[in-house]
N, C-alpha and C positions, 0 to 999 in steps of 0.2 A: 423780701422780694422773692425768695425761692418759694415760700408758702403761697404767695399770690400766683406765681407761675404754675404751681401744681394745681391750685384751685381752678385756674382758667383751663388747664388741660383736662381736669376732671369734668368740668362743665361741658366742654366741647365733646369729650368722649361719651358723656351721658346721652348724647344724641343717637348713639349706636344702640341704646338699650330699648327693647320693645316697650311701647307705651309712652315713650318720651318724645315730645315733638321734635321733628327734624327740620332744620332750616330749609327754606325753599327759595327759589329765585337765585339772585346773585350770591347770597350767602352760601348756598349749597355748592355753587361752582367754585368757591374759594377754599373748599376743604382740601387739605393736603394729606396724602397718605404715603407711608414708606414704600419704596420700590419693592417689587415682588420678592427679590432675593433677600432684602433686609427683613421683610415681613416674615418669611420662613425662618430666618435666623432668630428673630425676636421670639416667635412662638416656640422655637426649639429651646431657647434659653429658659423661658418660663416653664415649659414642660419638664425640662431637665431638673430644675429646682423642685418642682412638685414631686417628681419621682424620687429625688433625694429626701424630701420630707417623708414620703411614704416609707422609705427604708430607714428613717431616723439616722441618715448619714449627714450629720451636721457640718462636717468639714466640706463635703461636696456641695451642700446647699449654700453654705457661706461663700463658696468660690464663685457663685453666679452674681454676687453683689458687686457694685462698683468699688474701686479702691477707696473712695471717700467713705462709703458706707461701711466697708470693712474696717477702716481706721476708726470710725465712730464706735463700733461695737467691740473692736479689738480681738475678740476670740469667738470661735464657733459656739461656745457655751453661752456667752452673753447674747449672741444672736438667737440661739435656741430659746432662751428665756423670754425674749421679746416676742418671738413668733408664737410660742405656746401660750403666752399671756394675752396677746391681743389680736391674733390672727388665726383663731381656731378654724374658721371656714376655709382658709387657705391650707392650713396644716393638715386637716383631716376632712376633706370635702366628701360629701355624698355624690356630688356631680360637679362637673366643670364644663363651661361652654365659652369658647372664645368668641368675642364679639368683634368690635371694630378697632382699627388702629388709626391714629391721626397724628399729624404734626401740627402743634399749636405754639406759636411764638418761638419756633426753633426747637421745641421740646417734643420728643417722640413718646407717645403713650399707647398702651394697649389695654382695652377693656376686657375683663374676664368676669363672667357670672359664675358664682359659686353657690352651692347649697351646702351649708355647714352641717356639722353633726347633729345640731339641734333642729334641722329643717328650715332654718332661717336663710333666705336668699340675700346675697350681697353682690354688689358689683365692685370688683377690685380694679383700680386704675393703676397700672404699672407704668411708672416713668422709666424709660429706657435710655441708656447712653451708649453710643458706639465708642469703642476703645481704639487707641491708635493702631492696634493690630487688626482692626476691622470687626472684631467680635462685639456682641451686644451684651451689656450687663444691666442688672436691675439697680436703679438709683433710689427708688422709693415705691411704696405701695400704699395707696389710700383706699380704705374700705368705705363704701357707701351703702347703707342699709336700704333695702327696697321696700320693706314692710311685708314682703311676700313670704308666706309660710307654706312649705310643701309637706306632704304626708309621707 
């Protein structure tokens, strides 16, 4: 069920990617977006984690994950191994471009375009969760390869 929700969120956020068809008519009017204050906080959380990755500050990077995600990985070192192993474009990007944020089936997502160290472009779909204290944390990140290669 969670995987299906993430897939729906990812597909909806792909509409924010240049070159991907955007819904028109009634479907376009039904798009929900986070409030401006929430949007700023979401972008701040993602950027803070990216800054922590650049500094190899794994404790700080790990702190931006939801409690559930932190429980899954248990330690910053386990989290580091996962990021280094499967998320090189996020860990060491050549470039970062924030795209669109959407709310789909009650889940908030933020699309971010990365060009990885190998020049391959990906779109990362961040699933975000608001915490009881009002802060936003990263619940999941799904990478979608675009096939684009930059020089």
